[in-house]
N, C-alpha and C positions, 0 to 999 in steps of 0.2 A: 332264696328257695326256688327250686324249679317249679314250673307250672303244675306238673303232675303231682308233686308232693304237696303244694300249697292248696290247690283248689278243693280237693275232697275235704280237708280239715276245715278250711274257712267256710265252706258251704254248710257244715254241720254245727259250727260253733254258735252258741247264743250270743246276742249282742253284748259287747264288752270284752269278750274273750278273743276278738280278732287281733288284739295286741300280740298274741302268741305268734302270729305270722311273721313278726319281726325277728324271731329267734328260730332259725331253721332247725337246729338240732332238737330243741325242746318241742317244736311243733310236730316234728316227725315222731318223737317219742310219745307224745300225747295221742297222735293219730293212731299209732300202732296199738297203744294200750286200750283206747276206746274201741277199736276194731275187735280186739280179743274179748273185751268186756261184753260187747254185743253178741259175740258167739257164745260166750258163757251164759248170758242171759237167756237167749233163745233155747240153748241146750238144756238149761235148768228148768225151763217151762215145758219142755217136750214130754210127751207121754205116749205109751203104746195104745192107750185107750183113745179112740178116735174123737169122742166128744170132749174129753179133757184136753187133748192136744189142741183141738180147734179153739176151745173157749179160753184156755190159759194163755195161749200165744196171741190171742186176738188183739188186745190193746197194744202189746209190745210191737207187733208187726204194723200197727196203724201209725207208728211214728212217735214223736215226742222229742223234746229238746235234750233229754238226758243230762240235765243240769247236775243232778245229784252224783251220778257216776263221774262226771267231769270234775266236780269239786273234790271227790275222793282221790282221783288220779293226780290232780294238780297239787293238793295239799301234801301229798306224799313226796312231791318233788322239792318241797322245802326241807326235806331230810335226805334219806338215802334213795328215794325214788320208787318207781313202780316195781313190784314183784307179784308173785302169784297171790299172796294174801291181799294186797291192795286191790287187785282185779276182782278177787272173790268178794271183798267187802263192797266194791263199787256195784257189782251185779246185784248183791243182796239189797242195797239201798234202792235200786230201781225196782226190784221185785216188790219191796215193801210199799213203795209209792204206787205201783200198778195195782196192788191188792186193794189199797184204799180207794182207788178210782172205781173199781167194781162195786164196792159197798156204797160209796157216795152217790153214784148214779142211780142206784136203786132207791136210796133214801130221798133223793131229790127228784125222782121221776124224770131224770134228764133224758131227752130223746137222742142226743148226739154226743159223741166223744171223739175228738181228733178227726172230725170231718166224716165220721162213719156212724151208723146206728149204734147206740150204746149196747153193751153186752146183754143187758136185761131185755132189750127190744128184740134181740135175736133169739135168745134161749129162755127168756123168762126170768123172773126175780130169783127163784130158788137156785137155779143153776148159776146165775151171776154171783149170788152171795156165797155159795159153796166154792165157786172158782176162786173168789177172793180169799176165802179161808185156806184153800189148798195152796195158793201161792204163798201166803204167810207161813204156812207150815213148812214148805220147802225152804223159804228164806231163813227161817229159824234153824232148820237142820244144817243148812250150809254155814250159817254163822257159828253154830256150835263147834264146827270143825276148826274154827280159828281161835278157839280158846275161851276161857271163862270171862275175861274182861269184855271181849267182843260180844259174847252172848248177853252179858249184863247191859251193855249199851243198846243192843237190839231190843231187849225186853223193856228197858226203861223208855225207849222211844215209842215202842208199840203201845205201852200203857198211856203215854201222853197223847198219842194219836186218838186212842179210844176215848180218853177223858175229854179231849177237845171236842170230839163229835158229840159226846153225851151232853156236855155243857151247852153246845150250840143248839142241840135239839130241845132241851128243856128251858133254855133262856135264863136270863139273870134272875136270881132269887129276890124275894121282897127285901127292899132296902139296899140291894146291891147296885153299885154304879154300873150302868149299862155299857159305858165306854170302856171302863176297866175290864169288865167281863168280856167284851169283844176282843180286846188286846190279848187277854188270856187264852181265848179260844184260838185265835190265829197263831199265837205262839206255840200252842200245843199241836194244832192241825198242820201247820206249815213250817214254822220255825224249827220244831224239834227234829224233823227228818233232815232238813238242810244242815242243821248243827251236827247231827250224827254223822252225816256224810263227810263233812269237813274234819270232824274229830277222828274218824276212823282212818282217813288217809294220813293224817299227821301221826297217828299212833303207829300204824304199820310202816310208815316211812321212817320211824325211829327218831322223831322229833322230841325235843325236851318237853317236860310236863308244862312248862310255861307257854311254849308255842302251841301245844295241843289245846290248852285252855283259851288262848287267844283266838284260835281258829273255830273252836266251838262257839264262842261268843259272837264271832263274825257270822257264822252260819245262821245262828238264831236271829240276829238282827236283819240279815239279808232276807230270810224267809218272811219275816213280818213286813219288811219294806215291800217285798214282791206282792203280797196279798193286799196291802193298803193301796198300792198303785193299781192293782186289778179293780179295786172298788171304784176308782175314778175313771179308769179306762172303760168300764162298763157304761159310763155316761158319754165319754168323749170320743170313743173309737169311731173311725170311718168305716161304715158297714161294707163298703166296696172292697177295701184293702184287708179288713180284719175278718170279714164273713160273719160278724156279730151284729145283732140288733141292739142299738144303744138303749139302755134302760131295762134290760132283762131282769136285773136284780130288783129294780123298783117294781116291775110288774109282778114279780113273785113274792114281794113283801119281805125281801131279805134286808136285814138291818146292817147296812154297810156304813163305812165311815162318814160319808157326807150326811146321811140321814141321822146318824147318831149325833153328829155335831149340831145339826139343825134342831134336834129335840133338846139338846142342852141349851141352845140359844133361846128357844121358845120358853124354856122354864126359868132361866136366869141369865138372859142376855145382858150385854154391857149397857144397853139403853132400851127404853120403851120401843123405839123404832126398830131396833134389832129384833126384839121379841115379836113384834107384830109381823115383820117381814118373814121371820122363820115360821110363825104360826100359819100365815097365809100359804106359804109354800108347802107346809106339811098337809094342809087341807087338800091340795092337789095330789100329793103323793099318796095319801090315805084313801083317795077316791077310787072309783072303778077305772083301772087302766087297761082293760081288756081290748079296747079299740086302739088301733095304731095311731089315730089322730090324738087321742087323749094322752097316750104314752109320749108321743113326740113333743106335744106341748109341755108336758111335765119335765121331760128331759131338758128341753131348751131353757126352762125356767130355773132348773137346778144348776145347769152349766153357767148361766148368767149370774147366779147368786155368788157372793164372796165365799160361800162355804166350799165351793169346788177348789178355789185357789188355796184355801186353808187346808183342805184335805191333801193337796199336793205337798204343802209344806210339812205336814205330819209325815207323809211317806218319805220325803227327803231327809227328815230328821233321823229316821231309822236307817237310811242309807249311810248317813254320817256316823251313826253309832257303829255300823259295821266297819267302816273305814278306820274309825278311832281304835277299834278292837285290835287291829293288826298294825297300828302305827309304828310300833317298836320293832317289827320284823326288819331284817336287813333288806336293802333294796335289791330287787331281782325282777326278771320278767314275770315270774309267777306272782309276786306281790303286786306288780303293776296290773296284771290281769284280774286279780281279785278286787283291787280298788276300782278298776274300770267297770267290772261287773256290778259292783254295788251301785255305781251311778246309773248303769244301763237299765237296771230293773225298775227304776222310777222315771226313766226317760223314754221308754219304749212306747210304741203306739198300739200294741196289741199283745 
């Protein structure tokens, strides 16, 4: 591949997809498709209303990895390849993701998104929420033009996104296993949209029903693996390279995978010593972490505890599930990229 053709694509590809650079024709096709999807995305978010135009395009213009559109484009290439329907579906998947970010940031009171002030910090909660609603409305209208099955996929995915957020907000019910509850939440909040992106690409690429099902299962598992890895990266990320303060989830009291595993061990550990160690660490976690010193001490203690390695193992197990889901696909550069990405989501540093 020539330097001019390779560099723009490689620069935009998330970790794991750089394997595409080994296939010149495929890389050029992916680059062209993603460029058109980006144009469609920004065009679909545009408005003659000055406020709506600024707020709706705000997060899209702030950047992002565009993993969901990329998966839609790539999975279509396991069949007949990219056409207008694939590009439309890819844009809708990113619009749906963006809309959830507007809502999530309000609910979480997040100050920053993608290196810029969150939308609610710029325009207030009401405008941010309504902007998210507007983007979802436009996404649904665009998807309806692709037919009934596409609309059903979009509606089912949106329902799961809302249910995941609802279940996260209210927490596990009395008697419900907290760990199983958490996996259900991230499956709905993260896995569902990645699964839909993979499914729609295969659907409009003309793949067989068996292949579509494989890719849907792949996307679901990749999404869960991605979030589980995020839980550990919150503790282990290098603040200089990632721009993140380690332990943000701990400080905010978010029940992430390492904490959930610790609570399991404190309740029914494999030995009395395991239970004591977990209980002592939870005492640190549940204390006041408002000071940077207390947070740093607690993060260091969690990272040093075996629960961090156990959490990585759980994340890797979901990456393996993703790879197993597409094991029967014929060998190709696209399959190799999907396999590499499943590994990359749990091997990244941020």
